[in-house]
N, CA, C, O and the ligand as a Tripos MOL2 file, in Angstrom:
@<TRIPOS>MOLECULE
protein
  309   307    78     0     0
PROTEIN
NO_CHARGES

@<TRIPOS>ATOM
      1 N          10.5670   11.2420    4.5430 N.3       1 MET1
      2 CA          9.6110   12.1400    3.8880 C.3       1 MET1
      3 C           8.2000   11.5530    3.9850 C.2       1 MET1
      4 O           7.9780   10.3780    3.6920 O.2       1 MET1
      5 N           7.2670   12.3850    4.3970 N.am      2 GLN2
      6 CA          5.8850   11.9270    4.5380 C.3       2 GLN2
      7 C           5.1220   12.0630    3.2200 C.2       2 GLN2
      8 O           5.3980   12.9490    2.4110 O.2       2 GLN2
      9 N           4.1630   11.1700    3.0280 N.am      3 CYS3
     10 CA          3.3070   11.2420    1.8490 C.3       3 CYS3
     11 C           2.4410   12.4950    1.9190 C.2       3 CYS3
     12 O           1.8760   12.7950    2.9710 O.2       3 CYS3
     13 N           2.3270   13.2330    0.8100 N.am      4 PRO4
     14 CA          1.4800   14.4350    0.8060 C.3       4 PRO4
     15 C          -0.0030   14.1220    1.0150 C.2       4 PRO4
     16 O          -0.7950   15.0100    1.3300 O.2       4 PRO4
     17 N          -0.3720   12.8430    0.8350 N.am      5 ASN5
     18 CA         -1.7700   12.4580    1.0580 C.3       5 ASN5
     19 C          -2.0440   12.0950    2.5110 C.2       5 ASN5
     20 O          -3.1500   11.6810    2.8610 O.2       5 ASN5
     21 N          -1.0280   12.2550    3.3530 N.am      6 GLY6
     22 CA         -1.2280   12.0190    4.7730 C.3       6 GLY6
     23 C          -1.2030   10.5610    5.1930 C.2       6 GLY6
     24 O          -1.7530   10.2210    6.2400 O.2       6 GLY6
     25 N          -0.5760    9.6810    4.4000 N.am      7 CYS7
     26 CA         -0.4810    8.2710    4.7750 C.3       7 CYS7
     27 C           0.4570    8.1370    5.9820 C.2       7 CYS7
     28 O           1.3860    8.9270    6.1510 O.2       7 CYS7
     29 N           0.1980    7.1260    6.8130 N.am      8 PRO8
     30 CA          0.9880    6.9760    8.0390 C.3       8 PRO8
     31 C           2.4450    6.5690    7.8050 C.2       8 PRO8
     32 O           3.3270    6.9930    8.5520 O.2       8 PRO8
     33 N           2.7080    5.7630    6.7920 N.am      9 SER9
     34 CA          4.0880    5.3260    6.5690 C.3       9 SER9
     35 C           4.8180    6.3370    5.6960 C.2       9 SER9
     36 O           4.2140    7.0420    4.8880 O.2       9 SER9
     37 N           6.1260    6.3870    5.8790 N.am     10 SER10
     38 CA          6.8860    7.3580    5.0980 C.3      10 SER10
     39 C           7.1900    6.7990    3.7160 C.2      10 SER10
     40 O           7.1270    5.5900    3.4950 O.2      10 SER10
     41 N           7.5140    7.6770    2.8040 N.am     11 MET11
     42 CA          7.7230    7.2880    1.4170 C.3      11 MET11
     43 C           9.0510    6.5630    1.2590 C.2      11 MET11
     44 O          10.0270    6.8550    1.9500 O.2      11 MET11
     45 N           9.0620    5.6060    0.3300 N.am     12 GLU12
     46 CA         10.2720    4.8300    0.0810 C.3      12 GLU12
     47 C          11.0170    5.3860   -1.1140 C.2      12 GLU12
     48 O          10.4270    5.9060   -2.0610 O.2      12 GLU12
     49 N          12.3470    5.2600   -1.0400 N.am     13 GLU13
     50 CA         13.1650    5.6990   -2.1520 C.3      13 GLU13
     51 C          13.2700    4.5510   -3.1460 C.2      13 GLU13
     52 O          13.6250    3.4290   -2.7830 O.2      13 GLU13
     53 N          12.9600    4.8410   -4.3920 N.am     14 ARG14
     54 CA         13.0400    3.7920   -5.4180 C.3      14 ARG14
     55 C          13.6880    4.3550   -6.6620 C.2      14 ARG14
     56 O          13.5740    5.5410   -6.9690 O.2      14 ARG14
     57 N          14.3810    3.4630   -7.3790 N.am     15 LYS15
     58 CA         14.9430    3.8700   -8.6650 C.3      15 LYS15
     59 C          13.9870    3.4220   -9.7510 C.2      15 LYS15
     60 O          13.6160    2.2510   -9.8340 O.2      15 LYS15
     61 N          13.6030    4.3640  -10.5700 N.am     16 GLU16
     62 CA         12.6210    4.0480  -11.5950 C.3      16 GLU16
     63 C          13.0700    4.5060  -12.9640 C.2      16 GLU16
     64 O          13.9700    5.3310  -13.1210 O.2      16 GLU16
     65 N          12.4020    3.9350  -13.9430 N.am     17 GLU17
     66 CA         12.6050    4.3450  -15.3210 C.3      17 GLU17
     67 C          11.4930    5.3150  -15.6510 C.2      17 GLU17
     68 O          10.3160    4.9960  -15.4850 O.2      17 GLU17
     69 N          11.8570    6.4940  -16.1160 N.am     18 LYS18
     70 CA         10.8300    7.5070  -16.3700 C.3      18 LYS18
     71 C          10.9340    8.0020  -17.7990 C.2      18 LYS18
     72 O          12.0250    8.1500  -18.3500 O.2      18 LYS18
     73 N           9.7870    8.2510  -18.3780 N.am     19 ILE19
     74 CA          9.7490    8.7950  -19.7350 C.3      19 ILE19
     75 C           9.3990   10.2760  -19.6660 C.2      19 ILE19
     76 O           8.4360   10.6710  -19.0100 O.2      19 ILE19
     77 N          10.1880   11.0750  -20.3470 N.am     20 PHE20
     78 CA          9.9210   12.5080  -20.4420 C.3      20 PHE20
     79 C           9.8840   12.8720  -21.9130 C.2      20 PHE20
     80 O          10.2130   12.0500  -22.7690 O.2      20 PHE20
     81 N           9.4910   14.0910  -22.2090 N.am     21 HIS21
     82 CA          9.4840   14.5310  -23.5970 C.3      21 HIS21
     83 C          10.3630   15.7650  -23.7490 C.2      21 HIS21
     84 O          10.2980   16.7100  -22.9630 O.2      21 HIS21
     85 N          11.1780   15.7190  -24.7820 N.am     22 ARG22
     86 CA         12.0470   16.8540  -25.0880 C.3      22 ARG22
     87 C          11.8430   17.1830  -26.5560 C.2      22 ARG22
     88 O          12.0590   16.3370  -27.4240 O.2      22 ARG22
     89 N          11.4300   18.3950  -26.8300 N.am     23 ASN23
     90 CA         11.1240   18.8290  -28.2020 C.3      23 ASN23
     91 C          10.1810   17.8480  -28.8940 C.2      23 ASN23
     92 O          10.3310   17.5600  -30.0810 O.2      23 ASN23
     93 N           9.2250   17.3480  -28.1510 N.am     24 GLY24
     94 CA          8.2500   16.4280  -28.7140 C.3      24 GLY24
     95 C           8.7350   15.0040  -28.8530 C.2      24 GLY24
     96 O           7.9670   14.1280  -29.2500 O.2      24 GLY24
     97 N          10.0030   14.7480  -28.5330 N.am     25 GLU25
     98 CA         10.5600   13.4000  -28.6270 C.3      25 GLU25
     99 C          10.5960   12.7650  -27.2430 C.2      25 GLU25
    100 O          10.9990   13.4030  -26.2700 O.2      25 GLU25
    101 N          10.1700   11.5000  -27.1580 N.am     26 PRO26
    102 CA         10.2480   10.8450  -25.8550 C.3      26 PRO26
    103 C          11.6860   10.4750  -25.5050 C.2      26 PRO26
    104 O          12.4410   10.0140  -26.3610 O.2      26 PRO26
    105 N          12.0540   10.6760  -24.2690 N.am     27 ILE27
    106 CA         13.3540   10.2260  -23.7880 C.3      27 ILE27
    107 C          13.1400    9.4410  -22.4950 C.2      27 ILE27
    108 O          12.1950    9.6910  -21.7480 O.2      27 ILE27
    109 N          14.0190    8.5070  -22.2540 N.am     28 VAL28
    110 CA         13.8980    7.6710  -21.0640 C.3      28 VAL28
    111 C          15.0740    7.9500  -20.1400 C.2      28 VAL28
    112 O          16.2250    7.9950  -20.5760 O.2      28 VAL28
    113 N          14.7800    8.1340  -18.8830 N.am     29 ILE29
    114 CA         15.8310    8.2620  -17.8690 C.3      29 ILE29
    115 C          15.7000    7.0470  -16.9610 C.2      29 ILE29
    116 O          14.6560    6.8320  -16.3450 O.2      29 ILE29
    117 N          16.7610    6.2560  -16.8830 N.am     30 SER30
    118 CA         16.6940    5.0600  -16.0410 C.3      30 SER30
    119 C          17.3860    5.3200  -14.7130 C.2      30 SER30
    120 O          18.2350    6.2050  -14.6020 O.2      30 SER30
    121 N          17.0170    4.5470  -13.7200 N.am     31 ASP31
    122 CA         17.5830    4.6620  -12.3730 C.3      31 ASP31
    123 C          17.4000    6.0420  -11.7710 C.2      31 ASP31
    124 O          18.2650    6.5320  -11.0450 O.2      31 ASP31
    125 N          16.2760    6.6640  -12.0720 N.am     32 LEU32
    126 CA         15.9780    7.9680  -11.4830 C.3      32 LEU32
    127 C          15.3800    7.7330  -10.0940 C.2      32 LEU32
    128 O          14.4160    6.9850   -9.9310 O.2      32 LEU32
    129 N          15.9750    8.3860   -9.1080 N.am     33 VAL33
    130 CA         15.5050    8.1840   -7.7370 C.3      33 VAL33
    131 C          14.1820    8.9340   -7.5280 C.2      33 VAL33
    132 O          14.0830   10.1400   -7.7550 O.2      33 VAL33
    133 N          13.1810    8.1790   -7.0890 N.am     34 MET34
    134 CA         11.8680    8.7580   -6.8050 C.3      34 MET34
    135 C          11.4540    8.3470   -5.4030 C.2      34 MET34
    136 O          11.8890    7.3120   -4.8980 O.2      34 MET34
    137 N          10.6230    9.1480   -4.7820 N.am     35 TYR35
    138 CA         10.0000    8.7350   -3.5360 C.3      35 TYR35
    139 C           8.6230    8.2020   -3.8720 C.2      35 TYR35
    140 O           7.8440    8.8630   -4.5600 O.2      35 TYR35
    141 N           8.3230    7.0120   -3.3880 N.am     36 VAL36
    142 CA          7.0360    6.3890   -3.6610 C.3      36 VAL36
    143 C           6.3650    6.0250   -2.3420 C.2      36 VAL36
    144 O           7.0000    5.4560   -1.4540 O.2      36 VAL36
    145 N           5.0900    6.3520   -2.2160 N.am     37 CYS37
    146 CA          4.3450    5.9910   -1.0210 C.3      37 CYS37
    147 C           3.8920    4.5410   -1.1420 C.2      37 CYS37
    148 O           3.2140    4.1940   -2.1090 O.2      37 CYS37
    149 N           4.2560    3.6750   -0.1720 N.am     38 PRO38
    150 CA          3.8560    2.2710   -0.2380 C.3      38 PRO38
    151 C           2.3520    2.0750   -0.0300 C.2      38 PRO38
    152 O           1.8130    1.0150   -0.3490 O.2      38 PRO38
    153 N           1.6950    3.0690    0.4910 N.am     39 ASN39
    154 CA          0.2600    2.9610    0.7490 C.3      39 ASN39
    155 C          -0.5910    3.3080   -0.4580 C.2      39 ASN39
    156 O          -1.4200    2.5110   -0.8960 O.2      39 ASN39
    157 N          -0.3810    4.5030   -0.9930 N.am     40 CYS40
    158 CA         -1.2800    4.9700   -2.0580 C.3      40 CYS40
    159 C          -0.5850    5.0710   -3.4040 C.2      40 CYS40
    160 O          -1.2410    5.3390   -4.4110 O.2      40 CYS40
    161 N           0.7260    4.8630   -3.4500 N.am     41 GLY41
    162 CA          1.4220    4.9050   -4.7180 C.3      41 GLY41
    163 C           1.7920    6.2980   -5.1910 C.2      41 GLY41
    164 O           2.3190    6.4670   -6.2910 O.2      41 GLY41
    165 N           1.5220    7.2800   -4.3740 N.am     42 GLN42
    166 CA          1.8780    8.6560   -4.7040 C.3      42 GLN42
    167 C           3.3840    8.7620   -4.9370 C.2      42 GLN42
    168 O           4.1770    8.2490   -4.1470 O.2      42 GLN42
    169 N           3.7740    9.4270   -6.0170 N.am     43 GLU43
    170 CA          5.1880    9.5940   -6.3090 C.3      43 GLU43
    171 C           5.5930   11.0420   -6.1230 C.2      43 GLU43
    172 O           4.8160   11.9660   -6.3620 O.2      43 GLU43
    173 N           6.8190   11.2100   -5.6950 N.am     44 SER44
    174 CA          7.3460   12.5500   -5.5400 C.3      44 SER44
    175 C           8.7870   12.5400   -6.0050 C.2      44 SER44
    176 O           9.5380   11.6130   -5.7030 O.2      44 SER44
    177 N           9.1740   13.5730   -6.7410 N.am     45 MET45
    178 CA         10.5330   13.6100   -7.2630 C.3      45 MET45
    179 C          11.4210   14.4420   -6.3450 C.2      45 MET45
    180 O          11.1730   15.6310   -6.1480 O.2      45 MET45
    181 N          12.4600   13.8160   -5.7790 N.am     46 PRO46
    182 CA         13.3650   14.6000   -4.9400 C.3      46 PRO46
    183 C          14.1330   15.6350   -5.7610 C.2      46 PRO46
    184 O          14.3130   15.4830   -6.9700 O.2      46 PRO46
    185 N          14.5710   16.6700   -5.0910 N.am     47 LEU47
    186 CA         15.2410   17.7800   -5.7760 C.3      47 LEU47
    187 C          16.4460   17.3540   -6.6270 C.2      47 LEU47
    188 O          16.5720   17.8140   -7.7620 O.2      47 LEU47
    189 N          17.3400   16.4830   -6.1120 N.am     48 PRO48
    190 CA         18.4700   16.0780   -6.9640 C.3      48 PRO48
    191 C          18.0060   15.4230   -8.2670 C.2      48 PRO48
    192 O          18.6120   15.6270   -9.3190 O.2      48 PRO48
    193 N          16.9280   14.6370   -8.1920 N.am     49 SER49
    194 CA         16.4020   14.0130   -9.4060 C.3      49 SER49
    195 C          15.8260   15.0530  -10.3430 C.2      49 SER49
    196 O          15.9920   14.9640  -11.5600 O.2      49 SER49
    197 N          15.1450   16.0420   -9.7760 N.am     50 ALA50
    198 CA         14.5590   17.1070  -10.5930 C.3      50 ALA50
    199 C          15.6570   17.8650  -11.3410 C.2      50 ALA50
    200 O          15.4770   18.2700  -12.4900 O.2      50 ALA50
    201 N          16.7970   18.0500  -10.6670 N.am     51 ARG51
    202 CA         17.9280   18.7410  -11.3110 C.3      51 ARG51
    203 C          18.4690   17.9130  -12.4680 C.2      51 ARG51
    204 O          18.7880   18.4390  -13.5340 O.2      51 ARG51
    205 N          18.5680   16.6100  -12.2370 N.am     52 ILE52
    206 CA         19.0730   15.7050  -13.2790 C.3      52 ILE52
    207 C          18.1540   15.7800  -14.4980 C.2      52 ILE52
    208 O          18.6160   15.9010  -15.6330 O.2      52 ILE52
    209 N          16.8470   15.7050  -14.2450 N.am     53 VAL53
    210 CA         15.8740   15.7630  -15.3370 C.3      53 VAL53
    211 C          16.0120   17.0790  -16.0860 C.2      53 VAL53
    212 O          15.9890   17.1090  -17.3170 O.2      53 VAL53
    213 N          16.1550   18.1570  -15.3420 N.am     54 GLU54
    214 CA         16.2830   19.4890  -15.9400 C.3      54 GLU54
    215 C          17.5170   19.5460  -16.8550 C.2      54 GLU54
    216 O          17.4480   20.0500  -17.9760 O.2      54 GLU54
    217 N          18.6360   19.0230  -16.3590 N.am     55 ASN55
    218 CA         19.8670   19.0240  -17.1570 C.3      55 ASN55
    219 C          19.6960   18.2340  -18.4460 C.2      55 ASN55
    220 O          20.1340   18.6530  -19.5170 O.2      55 ASN55
    221 N          19.0490   17.0820  -18.3190 N.am     56 ILE56
    222 CA         18.8540   16.2370  -19.4930 C.3      56 ILE56
    223 C          17.9270   16.9220  -20.4920 C.2      56 ILE56
    224 O          18.1850   16.9200  -21.6960 O.2      56 ILE56
    225 N          16.8400   17.5090  -19.9770 N.am     57 LEU57
    226 CA         15.8930   18.1750  -20.8680 C.3      57 LEU57
    227 C          16.5120   19.4040  -21.5230 C.2      57 LEU57
    228 O          16.1030   19.8020  -22.6140 O.2      57 LEU57
    229 N          17.4850   19.9980  -20.8660 N.am     58 ASN58
    230 CA         18.1760   21.1570  -21.4320 C.3      58 ASN58
    231 C          19.3270   20.7580  -22.3480 C.2      58 ASN58
    232 O          20.0380   21.6130  -22.8750 O.2      58 ASN58
    233 N          19.5030   19.4530  -22.5330 N.am     59 GLY59
    234 CA         20.5460   18.9730  -23.4200 C.3      59 GLY59
    235 C          21.9310   19.0350  -22.8250 C.2      59 GLY59
    236 O          22.9160   19.0000  -23.5630 O.2      59 GLY59
    237 N          22.0400   19.1270  -21.4970 N.am     60 LYS60
    238 CA         23.3540   19.2400  -20.8560 C.3      60 LYS60
    239 C          23.9500   17.8790  -20.5080 C.2      60 LYS60
    240 O          25.0730   17.8060  -20.0080 O.2      60 LYS60
    241 N          23.2170   16.8090  -20.7660 N.am     61 ALA61
    242 CA         23.7460   15.4890  -20.4490 C.3      61 ALA61
    243 C          23.8440   14.6810  -21.7320 C.2      61 ALA61
    244 O          23.0950   14.8970  -22.6850 O.2      61 ALA61
    245 N          24.7770   13.7540  -21.7340 N.am     62 LYS62
    246 CA         24.9750   12.9060  -22.9010 C.3      62 LYS62
    247 C          24.1220   11.6560  -22.8050 C.2      62 LYS62
    248 O          24.0450   11.0170  -21.7560 O.2      62 LYS62
    249 N          23.4940   11.3220  -23.8970 N.am     63 SER63
    250 CA         22.7300   10.0800  -23.9360 C.3      63 SER63
    251 C          23.6960    8.9080  -24.0160 C.2      63 SER63
    252 O          24.7440    8.9990  -24.6550 O.2      63 SER63
    253 N          23.3380    7.8100  -23.3640 N.am     64 THR64
    254 CA         24.2100    6.6370  -23.3870 C.3      64 THR64
    255 C          23.6900    5.5650  -24.3370 C.2      64 THR64
    256 O          24.2460    4.4690  -24.4000 O.2      64 THR64
    257 N          22.6430    5.8730  -25.0650 N.am     65 GLY65
    258 CA         22.1560    4.8920  -26.0140 C.3      65 GLY65
    259 C          20.7130    5.1370  -26.3590 C.2      65 GLY65
    260 O          20.1070    6.1070  -25.9050 O.2      65 GLY65
    261 N          20.1690    4.2620  -27.1560 N.am     66 LYS66
    262 CA         18.7660    4.3630  -27.5580 C.3      66 LYS66
    263 C          17.9410    3.3600  -26.7870 C.2      66 LYS66
    264 O          18.3960    2.2620  -26.4670 O.2      66 LYS66
    265 N          16.7420    3.7560  -26.5020 N.am     67 PHE67
    266 CA         15.8270    2.8690  -25.8060 C.3      67 PHE67
    267 C          14.6620    2.6120  -26.7260 C.2      67 PHE67
    268 O          13.9850    3.5460  -27.1560 O.2      67 PHE67
    269 N          14.4240    1.3540  -27.0310 N.am     68 THR68
    270 CA         13.2490    1.0370  -27.8500 C.3      68 THR68
    271 C          12.3560    0.0810  -27.0760 C.2      68 THR68
    272 O          12.8350   -0.7750  -26.3320 O.2      68 THR68
    273 N          11.0880    0.2340  -27.2570 N.am     69 ALA69
    274 CA         10.1550   -0.6020  -26.5060 C.3      69 ALA69
    275 C           8.8640   -0.7770  -27.2830 C.2      69 ALA69
    276 O           8.5010    0.0530  -28.1170 O.2      69 ALA69
    277 N           8.1850   -1.8600  -26.9970 N.am     70 GLU70
    278 CA          6.8640   -2.0650  -27.5640 C.3      70 GLU70
    279 C           5.9160   -1.0420  -26.9650 C.2      70 GLU70
    280 O           6.0060   -0.7230  -25.7800 O.2      70 GLU70
    281 N           5.0210   -0.5370  -27.7700 N.am     71 LEU71
    282 CA          4.0400    0.4220  -27.2620 C.3      71 LEU71
    283 C           2.6660   -0.2120  -27.2880 C.2      71 LEU71
    284 O           2.2250   -0.7500  -28.3040 O.2      71 LEU71
    285 N           2.0060   -0.1360  -26.1580 N.am     72 TYR72
    286 CA          0.6280   -0.6100  -26.0850 C.3      72 TYR72
    287 C          -0.2560    0.5460  -25.6780 C.2      72 TYR72
    288 O           0.0260    1.2370  -24.6980 O.2      72 TYR72
    289 N          -1.3070    0.7560  -26.4140 N.am     73 GLU73
    290 CA         -2.2440    1.8050  -26.0410 C.3      73 GLU73
    291 C          -3.4640    1.1430  -25.4120 C.2      73 GLU73
    292 O          -3.9290    0.0940  -25.8550 O.2      73 GLU73
    293 N          -3.9600    1.7860  -24.3750 N.am     74 VAL74
    294 CA         -5.0720    1.2180  -23.6270 C.3      74 VAL74
    295 C          -6.2510    0.9340  -24.5610 C.2      74 VAL74
    296 O          -6.9550   -0.0630  -24.4010 O.2      74 VAL74
    297 N          -6.4540    1.8160  -25.5310 N.am     75 SER75
    298 CA         -7.6190    1.6480  -26.4100 C.3      75 SER75
    299 C          -7.5050    0.4390  -27.3200 C.2      75 SER75
    300 O          -8.5030    0.0110  -27.8990 O.2      75 SER75
    301 N          -6.2770   -0.1360  -27.4630 N.am     76 SER76
    302 CA         -6.1120   -1.2710  -28.3530 C.3      76 SER76
    303 C          -6.1180   -2.6040  -27.6150 C.2      76 SER76
    304 O          -6.0400   -3.6600  -28.2430 O.2      76 SER76
    305 N          -6.2090   -2.5650  -26.3030 N.am     77 VAL77
    306 CA         -6.1700   -3.8020  -25.5210 C.3      77 VAL77
    307 C          -7.5490   -4.4200  -25.4320 C.2      77 VAL77
    308 O          -7.7170   -5.4700  -24.8120 O.2      77 VAL77
    309 ZN          0.3700    7.8680    0.4540 Zn       78 ZN78
@<TRIPOS>BOND
     1     1     2 1
     2     2     3 1
     3     3     4 2
     4     3     5 am
     5     5     6 1
     6     6     7 1
     7     7     8 2
     8     7     9 am
     9     9    10 1
    10    10    11 1
    11    11    12 2
    12    11    13 am
    13    13    14 1
    14    14    15 1
    15    15    16 2
    16    15    17 am
    17    17    18 1
    18    18    19 1
    19    19    20 2
    20    19    21 am
    21    21    22 1
    22    22    23 1
    23    23    24 2
    24    23    25 am
    25    25    26 1
    26    26    27 1
    27    27    28 2
    28    27    29 am
    29    29    30 1
    30    30    31 1
    31    31    32 2
    32    31    33 am
    33    33    34 1
    34    34    35 1
    35    35    36 2
    36    35    37 am
    37    37    38 1
    38    38    39 1
    39    39    40 2
    40    39    41 am
    41    41    42 1
    42    42    43 1
    43    43    44 2
    44    43    45 am
    45    45    46 1
    46    46    47 1
    47    47    48 2
    48    47    49 am
    49    49    50 1
    50    50    51 1
    51    51    52 2
    52    51    53 am
    53    53    54 1
    54    54    55 1
    55    55    56 2
    56    55    57 am
    57    57    58 1
    58    58    59 1
    59    59    60 2
    60    59    61 am
    61    61    62 1
    62    62    63 1
    63    63    64 2
    64    63    65 am
    65    65    66 1
    66    66    67 1
    67    67    68 2
    68    67    69 am
    69    69    70 1
    70    70    71 1
    71    71    72 2
    72    71    73 am
    73    73    74 1
    74    74    75 1
    75    75    76 2
    76    75    77 am
    77    77    78 1
    78    78    79 1
    79    79    80 2
    80    79    81 am
    81    81    82 1
    82    82    83 1
    83    83    84 2
    84    83    85 am
    85    85    86 1
    86    86    87 1
    87    87    88 2
    88    87    89 am
    89    89    90 1
    90    90    91 1
    91    91    92 2
    92    91    93 am
    93    93    94 1
    94    94    95 1
    95    95    96 2
    96    95    97 am
    97    97    98 1
    98    98    99 1
    99    99   100 2
   100    99   101 am
   101   101   102 1
   102   102   103 1
   103   103   104 2
   104   103   105 am
   105   105   106 1
   106   106   107 1
   107   107   108 2
   108   107   109 am
   109   109   110 1
   110   110   111 1
   111   111   112 2
   112   111   113 am
   113   113   114 1
   114   114   115 1
   115   115   116 2
   116   115   117 am
   117   117   118 1
   118   118   119 1
   119   119   120 2
   120   119   121 am
   121   121   122 1
   122   122   123 1
   123   123   124 2
   124   123   125 am
   125   125   126 1
   126   126   127 1
   127   127   128 2
   128   127   129 am
   129   129   130 1
   130   130   131 1
   131   131   132 2
   132   131   133 am
   133   133   134 1
   134   134   135 1
   135   135   136 2
   136   135   137 am
   137   137   138 1
   138   138   139 1
   139   139   140 2
   140   139   141 am
   141   141   142 1
   142   142   143 1
   143   143   144 2
   144   143   145 am
   145   145   146 1
   146   146   147 1
   147   147   148 2
   148   147   149 am
   149   149   150 1
   150   150   151 1
   151   151   152 2
   152   151   153 am
   153   153   154 1
   154   154   155 1
   155   155   156 2
   156   155   157 am
   157   157   158 1
   158   158   159 1
   159   159   160 2
   160   159   161 am
   161   161   162 1
   162   162   163 1
   163   163   164 2
   164   163   165 am
   165   165   166 1
   166   166   167 1
   167   167   168 2
   168   167   169 am
   169   169   170 1
   170   170   171 1
   171   171   172 2
   172   171   173 am
   173   173   174 1
   174   174   175 1
   175   175   176 2
   176   175   177 am
   177   177   178 1
   178   178   179 1
   179   179   180 2
   180   179   181 am
   181   181   182 1
   182   182   183 1
   183   183   184 2
   184   183   185 am
   185   185   186 1
   186   186   187 1
   187   187   188 2
   188   187   189 am
   189   189   190 1
   190   190   191 1
   191   191   192 2
   192   191   193 am
   193   193   194 1
   194   194   195 1
   195   195   196 2
   196   195   197 am
   197   197   198 1
   198   198   199 1
   199   199   200 2
   200   199   201 am
   201   201   202 1
   202   202   203 1
   203   203   204 2
   204   203   205 am
   205   205   206 1
   206   206   207 1
   207   207   208 2
   208   207   209 am
   209   209   210 1
   210   210   211 1
   211   211   212 2
   212   211   213 am
   213   213   214 1
   214   214   215 1
   215   215   216 2
   216   215   217 am
   217   217   218 1
   218   218   219 1
   219   219   220 2
   220   219   221 am
   221   221   222 1
   222   222   223 1
   223   223   224 2
   224   223   225 am
   225   225   226 1
   226   226   227 1
   227   227   228 2
   228   227   229 am
   229   229   230 1
   230   230   231 1
   231   231   232 2
   232   231   233 am
   233   233   234 1
   234   234   235 1
   235   235   236 2
   236   235   237 am
   237   237   238 1
   238   238   239 1
   239   239   240 2
   240   239   241 am
   241   241   242 1
   242   242   243 1
   243   243   244 2
   244   243   245 am
   245   245   246 1
   246   246   247 1
   247   247   248 2
   248   247   249 am
   249   249   250 1
   250   250   251 1
   251   251   252 2
   252   251   253 am
   253   253   254 1
   254   254   255 1
   255   255   256 2
   256   255   257 am
   257   257   258 1
   258   258   259 1
   259   259   260 2
   260   259   261 am
   261   261   262 1
   262   262   263 1
   263   263   264 2
   264   263   265 am
   265   265   266 1
   266   266   267 1
   267   267   268 2
   268   267   269 am
   269   269   270 1
   270   270   271 1
   271   271   272 2
   272   271   273 am
   273   273   274 1
   274   274   275 1
   275   275   276 2
   276   275   277 am
   277   277   278 1
   278   278   279 1
   279   279   280 2
   280   279   281 am
   281   281   282 1
   282   282   283 1
   283   283   284 2
   284   283   285 am
   285   285   286 1
   286   286   287 1
   287   287   288 2
   288   287   289 am
   289   289   290 1
   290   290   291 1
   291   291   292 2
   292   291   293 am
   293   293   294 1
   294   294   295 1
   295   295   296 2
   296   295   297 am
   297   297   298 1
   298   298   299 1
   299   299   300 2
   300   299   301 am
   301   301   302 1
   302   302   303 1
   303   303   304 2
   304   303   305 am
   305   305   306 1
   306   306   307 1
   307   307   308 2
@<TRIPOS>SUBSTRUCTURE
     1 MET1         2 RESIDUE 1 A MET
     2 GLN2         6 RESIDUE 1 A GLN
     3 CYS3        10 RESIDUE 1 A CYS
     4 PRO4        14 RESIDUE 1 A PRO
     5 ASN5        18 RESIDUE 1 A ASN
     6 GLY6        22 RESIDUE 1 A GLY
     7 CYS7        26 RESIDUE 1 A CYS
     8 PRO8        30 RESIDUE 1 A PRO
     9 SER9        34 RESIDUE 1 A SER
    10 SER10       38 RESIDUE 1 A SER
    11 MET11       42 RESIDUE 1 A MET
    12 GLU12       46 RESIDUE 1 A GLU
    13 GLU13       50 RESIDUE 1 A GLU
    14 ARG14       54 RESIDUE 1 A ARG
    15 LYS15       58 RESIDUE 1 A LYS
    16 GLU16       62 RESIDUE 1 A GLU
    17 GLU17       66 RESIDUE 1 A GLU
    18 LYS18       70 RESIDUE 1 A LYS
    19 ILE19       74 RESIDUE 1 A ILE
    20 PHE20       78 RESIDUE 1 A PHE
    21 HIS21       82 RESIDUE 1 A HIS
    22 ARG22       86 RESIDUE 1 A ARG
    23 ASN23       90 RESIDUE 1 A ASN
    24 GLY24       94 RESIDUE 1 A GLY
    25 GLU25       98 RESIDUE 1 A GLU
    26 PRO26      102 RESIDUE 1 A PRO
    27 ILE27      106 RESIDUE 1 A ILE
    28 VAL28      110 RESIDUE 1 A VAL
    29 ILE29      114 RESIDUE 1 A ILE
    30 SER30      118 RESIDUE 1 A SER
    31 ASP31      122 RESIDUE 1 A ASP
    32 LEU32      126 RESIDUE 1 A LEU
    33 VAL33      130 RESIDUE 1 A VAL
    34 MET34      134 RESIDUE 1 A MET
    35 TYR35      138 RESIDUE 1 A TYR
    36 VAL36      142 RESIDUE 1 A VAL
    37 CYS37      146 RESIDUE 1 A CYS
    38 PRO38      150 RESIDUE 1 A PRO
    39 ASN39      154 RESIDUE 1 A ASN
    40 CYS40      158 RESIDUE 1 A CYS
    41 GLY41      162 RESIDUE 1 A GLY
    42 GLN42      166 RESIDUE 1 A GLN
    43 GLU43      170 RESIDUE 1 A GLU
    44 SER44      174 RESIDUE 1 A SER
    45 MET45      178 RESIDUE 1 A MET
    46 PRO46      182 RESIDUE 1 A PRO
    47 LEU47      186 RESIDUE 1 A LEU
    48 PRO48      190 RESIDUE 1 A PRO
    49 SER49      194 RESIDUE 1 A SER
    50 ALA50      198 RESIDUE 1 A ALA
    51 ARG51      202 RESIDUE 1 A ARG
    52 ILE52      206 RESIDUE 1 A ILE
    53 VAL53      210 RESIDUE 1 A VAL
    54 GLU54      214 RESIDUE 1 A GLU
    55 ASN55      218 RESIDUE 1 A ASN
    56 ILE56      222 RESIDUE 1 A ILE
    57 LEU57      226 RESIDUE 1 A LEU
    58 ASN58      230 RESIDUE 1 A ASN
    59 GLY59      234 RESIDUE 1 A GLY
    60 LYS60      238 RESIDUE 1 A LYS
    61 ALA61      242 RESIDUE 1 A ALA
    62 LYS62      246 RESIDUE 1 A LYS
    63 SER63      250 RESIDUE 1 A SER
    64 THR64      254 RESIDUE 1 A THR
    65 GLY65      258 RESIDUE 1 A GLY
    66 LYS66      262 RESIDUE 1 A LYS
    67 PHE67      266 RESIDUE 1 A PHE
    68 THR68      270 RESIDUE 1 A THR
    69 ALA69      274 RESIDUE 1 A ALA
    70 GLU70      278 RESIDUE 1 A GLU
    71 LEU71      282 RESIDUE 1 A LEU
    72 TYR72      286 RESIDUE 1 A TYR
    73 GLU73      290 RESIDUE 1 A GLU
    74 VAL74      294 RESIDUE 1 A VAL
    75 SER75      298 RESIDUE 1 A SER
    76 SER76      302 RESIDUE 1 A SER
    77 VAL77      306 RESIDUE 1 A VAL
    78 ZN78       309 GROUP 0 **** ****
């Protein structure tokens, strides 16, 4: 898959942790396959990943646990 920004190298498949919001609540999806451009960092979500996200946001998937993390806001650094 080529980068939409026209970079010469093709995008790499990477598993990432992504935060989404469902009913105003943050949820984390880990090991979500994303395409990332090694040149400019542009990310693109492949269709199977988009389906997974859709299912989770629609409440069709079971959560496997809670994710807690420290929050840092840019304005406080
Ligand atoms: Zn690129």
